[in-house]
C-alpha positions in Angstrom: 20.7 -29.2 -27.1 22.9 -27.4 -24.8 20.9 -27.5 -21.2 19.9 -24.5 -19.2 20.9 -24.0 -15.8 19.3 -21.2 -14.5 18.1 -20.7 -10.9 14.1 -19.2 -11.4 13.9 -15.9 -9.5 12.9 -15.9 -6.0 8.7 -15.4 -5.9 8.3 -11.5 -4.9 5.7 -12.5 -2.0 8.6 -14.9 -0.4 10.9 -12.3 -1.1 9.2 -9.3 1.1 8.0 -12.3 3.6 11.4 -13.0 4.3 12.2 -9.2 4.6 9.4 -8.2 6.6 11.3 -10.8 9.1 14.1 -9.4 9.5 13.7 -5.6 9.8 11.8 -2.9 8.9 10.9 -2.2 5.6 11.3 1.5 4.3 8.8 1.3 0.9 9.2 5.3 -0.7 5.5 5.9 -3.1 6.0 6.4 -6.9 3.2 5.9 -9.2 4.8 5.4 -12.5 7.6 4.2 -14.8 9.6 6.9 -13.7 9.8 7.1 -10.2 9.7 3.7 -9.7 12.9 4.3 -11.7 14.3 6.8 -9.5 13.3 4.9 -6.1 15.0 1.8 -8.1 18.5 4.3 -8.6 18.3 5.4 -5.2 18.9 1.9 -3.8 15.5 0.7 -2.5 14.8 -2.6 -2.2 11.2 -2.4 -2.0 8.4 -0.2 -4.1 4.8 1.6 -2.4 2.7 2.0 -5.6 0.5 4.5 -4.2 -3.2 4.8 -5.5 -3.9 8.6 -4.9 -0.4 8.4 -7.3 -1.7 6.2 -9.4 -5.2 7.8 -9.5 -3.5 11.6 -10.2 -1.0 10.2 -12.7 -3.2 8.1 -15.1 -6.9 9.6 -14.5 -5.8 13.5 -13.4 -8.2 13.7 -11.1 -8.3 13.0 -6.9 -8.8 9.5 -5.4 -12.2 9.6 -4.3 -12.6 6.6 -5.7 -13.1 6.1 -9.3 -9.4 4.1 -10.2 -11.1 0.9 -11.3 -9.2 -1.9 -11.1 -8.1 -2.5 -14.4 -6.3 1.1 -13.9 -4.7 0.2 -10.9 -4.0 -3.7 -11.9 -2.7 -2.6 -15.3 -0.3 0.2 -13.2 0.8 -1.9 -10.8 2.2 -4.9 -13.3 4.3 -1.9 -14.9 5.5 -1.1 -11.8 6.5 -4.7 -11.0 7.9 -5.0 -14.6 10.7 -2.7 -14.4 12.7 -5.6 -11.8 10.8 -8.5 -11.3 13.3 -8.4 -8.4 12.5 -6.0 -6.1 9.0 -6.7 -4.3 6.2 -4.0 -4.9 3.7 -3.2 -2.6 0.4 -2.4 -4.2 -3.2 0.1 -2.8 -6.1 -2.4 -4.2 -8.5 0.2 -2.2 -11.4 -1.8 -1.2 -11.1 -4.8 -4.0 -13.3 -3.3 -5.8 -16.7 -5.0 -5.4 -17.7 -7.9 -3.1 -16.3 -11.3 -2.5 -15.8 -12.7 -5.9 -14.6 -9.5 -6.8 -11.9 -9.6 -4.4 -10.9 -12.6 -5.7 -10.5 -11.7 -8.9 -8.5 -8.5 -8.1 -6.3 -10.9 -5.6 -5.6 -13.3 -9.0 -5.1 -10.0 -10.9 -2.6 -8.9 -8.6 -0.4 -12.4 -8.3 -0.4 -12.5 -12.0 0.7 -8.6 -12.3 3.7 -10.0 -9.9 3.1 -7.8 -7.2 3.8 -9.0 -3.9 1.5 -7.7 -1.8 -1.9 -5.3 -1.5 -4.1 -3.6 0.9 -7.3 -4.1 1.0 -9.7 -1.5 3.1 -12.8 -1.6 5.1 -14.2 1.5 3.4 -17.1 1.6 0.9 -16.6 1.1 -3.0 -17.2 4.9 -3.2 -13.8 5.4 -1.1 -11.9 8.6 -0.4 -8.4 8.9 0.5 -7.4 7.9 3.9 -6.3 11.1 5.3 -9.7 13.7 3.9 -12.3 13.2 6.5 -16.4 12.4 5.8 -14.8 8.5 5.0 -17.9 5.9 4.7 -17.1 2.3 6.1 -18.6 -0.9 5.9 -19.5 -3.5 8.7 -16.7 -5.8 10.4 -18.3 -8.7 8.8 -17.7 -7.3 4.8 -14.5 -5.9 5.6 -13.5 -9.7 7.5 -14.9 -11.4 3.5 -13.1 -9.1 1.9 -9.7 -10.3 3.5 -11.1 -14.0 3.7 -12.1 -13.6 -0.2 -8.3 -12.8 -0.8 -6.7 -15.5 1.3 -9.1 -18.0 -0.4 -8.2 -16.9 -3.9 -4.0 -16.7 -3.0 -4.8 -20.8 -1.7 -7.1 -21.4 -4.4 -4.4 -20.7 -6.9 -1.1 -21.9 -4.3 0.7 -18.5 -5.1 1.7 -16.4 -2.6 1.1 -13.2 -2.1 1.3 -10.6 1.4 -2.0 -9.5 2.3 -2.4 -6.1 4.5 -5.8 -5.5 6.0 -6.1 -1.6 6.1 -8.7 -0.1 8.6 -9.9 3.7 8.2 -11.8 3.5 11.4 -9.6 5.2 13.9 -11.5 8.2 13.7 -15.0 7.8 13.7 -15.4 4.2 16.0 -12.0 4.8 17.8 -9.0 2.8 18.8 -10.8 -0.4 20.3 -13.0 -0.9 17.5 -9.6 -0.2 14.9 -7.7 -2.9 16.5 -11.0 -5.2 16.8 -11.3 -4.9 12.7 -7.6 -5.6 12.5 -7.4 -8.5 14.0 -10.3 -10.1 12.9 -8.6 -9.2 9.5 -5.4 -11.4 10.8 -7.7 -13.9 11.8 -9.4 -14.4 8.3 -6.0 -14.1 6.6 -3.9 -11.0 6.7 0.0 -11.0 7.1 0.3 -7.0 7.8 -1.9 -4.3 10.1 -2.3 -0.9 8.7 -3.9 1.2 11.1 -5.0 4.8 8.9 -5.1 8.1 10.1 -3.1 7.4 13.7 -3.7 10.5 15.7 -0.7 10.3 18.6 2.5 8.6 18.8 0.9 7.0 22.0 -1.8 5.8 19.5 1.0 4.3 17.5 2.6 2.6 20.3 -0.6 1.3 21.3 -1.1 -0.3 17.6 2.0 -1.3 17.3 2.0 -3.4 20.8 -1.1 -5.3 19.9 0.1 -6.0 16.3 3.4 -7.7 18.3 1.5 -9.7 20.5 0.4 -11.7 17.2 3.5 -11.8 15.7 2.3 -9.4 12.9 3.5 -6.2 11.2 2.4 -2.9 11.6 2.3 -0.6 8.7 2.8 2.9 9.2 1.9 5.3 6.5 3.8 8.6 6.3 1.7 11.0 4.9 3.1 15.1 5.7 0.7 17.4 6.2 -2.3 14.6 7.0 -3.5 13.6 11.0 -0.7 11.5 11.8 2.2 12.5 13.4 5.4 12.1 11.1 7.8 10.0 12.4 11.5 9.7 10.7 12.9 6.1 9.5 14.6 5.9 12.7 11.5 7.5 15.1 9.1 4.5 13.0 11.6 1.6 13.6 11.7 2.8 17.3 8.0 3.0 18.0 8.1 -0.7 16.5 6.9 -0.2 13.2 7.7 -3.3 10.4 6.8 -1.3 7.6 7.1 2.2 7.0 5.5 4.0 2.9 5.3 7.3 1.9 2.6 7.8 -0.8 2.7 11.3 -1.6 6.7 12.1 -1.1 6.8 11.9 -5.4 3.8 13.8 -5.6 4.6 16.3 -3.6 8.4 16.9 -5.1 7.4 16.9 -8.5 4.2 19.1 -7.7 6.6 21.3 -6.6 9.9 21.2 -9.2 7.4 21.1 -12.6 4.9 23.1 -11.1 7.4 26.0 -10.6 9.1 25.6 -14.0 6.2 25.9 -16.3 5.4 28.9 -14.1 8.5 30.2 -15.6 8.3 28.9 -19.3 4.3 30.9 -19.2 5.6 33.5 -17.0 9.1 34.5 -17.9 9.6 32.5 -21.5 12.6 30.7 -19.6 13.2 27.2 -18.9 16.4 28.0 -17.1 
């Protein structure tokens, strides 16, 4: 029997960690195989699976806490499998339950080939991060979610980058939000995600605080949301280490496909 000589592919989490150590990582938001392939064709080296896009495309409804772990995991697995050499960061919402369920979610995402997942501090019946009236769990519950994910990673001896997201800024202020993130980092988080930043000044303070801890800060670019819209170069200058665009493809598809359908309905023309 001929000897097989090949080099095993680098684990996606390891590849992402190496990229984060060098420069800001830019991740277009994708939500299905079609948008993932378009992003890969454009040359992106990391993809971001948006929870809002996944919920809208798979379930046909808004991102209001109705997607299950299986909905999200299955979509993430499909996207990660298109090109296993390209790391995928995937939304994991609240982890879909208590610590045991968060551990199960983490294991499922690892087995799906996902490089990183983010876990947030909203209640189980969560809302999209740029909507109002979000309800939060207490800091200890949030930290327990991160700790459960980190423990699962250790138990399986398989890596995944853990991103801690807090939605507490709007209701509790910057000091509380930073405190929650620092506790999450101490519990095992690798990247910090402050949702709903309201000014460039807040962004700079957030990035500075995370830089002192040696942790990349994530910027969520949502045109029409509550945060200032920064370009890639502006976000890099502020000090971010990760740049995601969850709604970029959604907005483009909404406008283009909506216009095409209106043309067919109103004019009977597909030109």
